[in-house]
C-alpha angles and dihedrals in degrees: 000000000000096000117091108228092204088063100049089042092066093097088049089055091053095047097044094046090053092048093048091049090054090050093046093052090055093047094047091050089050091050092052090048093050089047091053092048091048091052091055093044094248091124133029111254090220090060094058117097113268094208103081120202116231093192126182135320116194099224090046093050091049090051091051091050091047092051089048091053091048091049088058094048097044096069090053095050109027098061089054091050094048097041095089092057098040112117111243092019114044128068092222097049094098090053091053091050088051092049092049091049094048092049091048091052091046091051092048093051091045090050089055094049090048090050093051090068091062091057099036100081096081091043092054093048092049093049121093129245135079125317089250091054093051091049092051091050091048092051091047090053090049092051091048091048093049091050091046092052091051090047092048090050095053096039093045092054091046092048092049093049097045093039090049090053092050092049096044097046095042093049092047092050096045095046101041116134090241093053095045091045088066088055098044118153097201129053123269109281091201123214102296132112094282093054092045092048092051090047093050097047093039093048092049091050093050090043090056092056094043091048092048092049090050087061096043103040114063097210088057093041087059087064098041099041089085090074093053098043096093119094088205130073119212142112092285088060087064089064093051093101132166120263099196103065090126089068094062135087109220141172098275119246083204086083086082089064089061086061093055100267111139117235090239090057091048089053090053091050090052091051095049092045090052092046092051091054092056096074095048091066095086142100091205094083121066128197117326101207120221093001086076091067089071111013134058108245138182091265094050092045092048085062089053090057093049124113091199111120094241092050099047117121096358137131100024097166121121107207099344122058090189090091090061091048091050096045102039103253099107121120129162125220111268114218089208093055111051115210115257106209125215136037130324084246108029119211094216097211136109094202105125091210091056093042090054098044111026097098092044088054092048092047094051090046089057090046090053091054094047116111100205142016093260089063095041092053090043090060089052103046106023125084121290109272095031115141128181118254113270 
C-alpha cells in the first residue's frame, strides 16, 4: 500500500486526455454539421442530440494542467512556509495571534468612531455656539469618521487575514491524522481489507461534508472555486485543483485515526478517492443506469459542474452518491436542460494566478467595504453571493 496511485497514474492521465480530445473533436464537428443541416431544414431539430459537447480549448486545457502541477507543488512548499506561524509549532505564532487581536480591536474602535458621525448631526445642531463653530465641529466629525472608515477597512482586512491564518494552521495541526492517531479511542485496525474499507467509506463521508461546505461557505468556496472556473468539462478539468487548501478549516479526516485507522491508510484512501474522481470528469460517457443509484458518475458530476440554477450546489459525493441522496443534495442530469459549465459569473481568463486568487480578492474587497464585524464575518461564513442588507 506504499505506492501512491495518483503518481503512477500520470501516464494514464496523459493517454486518456489525448484520447478524449480526439473523441471530442469528432463530436464537436458532428454537432456543427448537424446544426448546419438543421438550419437548412435537412434534418429535424428534435432529432439532434440535446446533450451538447463543450469539448476542449487549448488555453483552458493548459490552465487546468498548470493548476494541477501547482496543486502538487503547494503541499510541499506551503506547510514549510506556514510552520513558523503555526500555533503549537512555530516560534512566531504568538506574534501573529497578537497582530490579529490588535487589528481586530483597531477595526472595532474605528467602526464605532465611524458610526458616531451618523448620529452626531442632531447633537451638533442642539449644542450651543455660533453657526461657524457648529459647522467646524461637524466637519471635524466628518473627517474623523472618514479616517475611521479607512482605518476600519484596512484593519478589518488585516484581522481577517491574520486571524484566518491562525485558525487554519492551528486547526490543521491539532486535527492531523498523526496527532489524533496518538489519541485513538479504538484499537489499531492494521492495514488489511477491513482497515482499508473503513478508510474508504469514512473518507468519502467526510469528503462529502467538506465538499458541500466548500460550496456553502464563501471562505471555503474561495479555495474550491478554482476547480469550477473552467467553462469546459473534460479529463483535464479533473486536474484543475486548488492550491490554497492550507488556508481552509475543514472537517478533519484525522477523525478516522480516532477509530483506529492508521494515517498511512488514510493517505491511501485519499489517493484512491481522488483517482476515482478523475474519470467522472468527461462528456464521453453518458448515463450509467442503476449504477447511479450508488456511485458518482460522469452524468451526476456534470450536474455538479453546472451553473444552471437547478444544478447549483448538487451532487457533492466523491465515490458514493448515496450521501447526496441521504442529505438532500442529489439531482440527475436532465436531457431537456443541458449543463452550462463554469461559474454564475465567469472570470474569462486563463491566467493561473487569477484563477487561483480571484475569489480571495473579491472576498477581501467585500470585507474591506463592510461596516461592522457582523458583516465581515458574514462575508466569510455565509454562502457565496451573500451581501448584507442595505
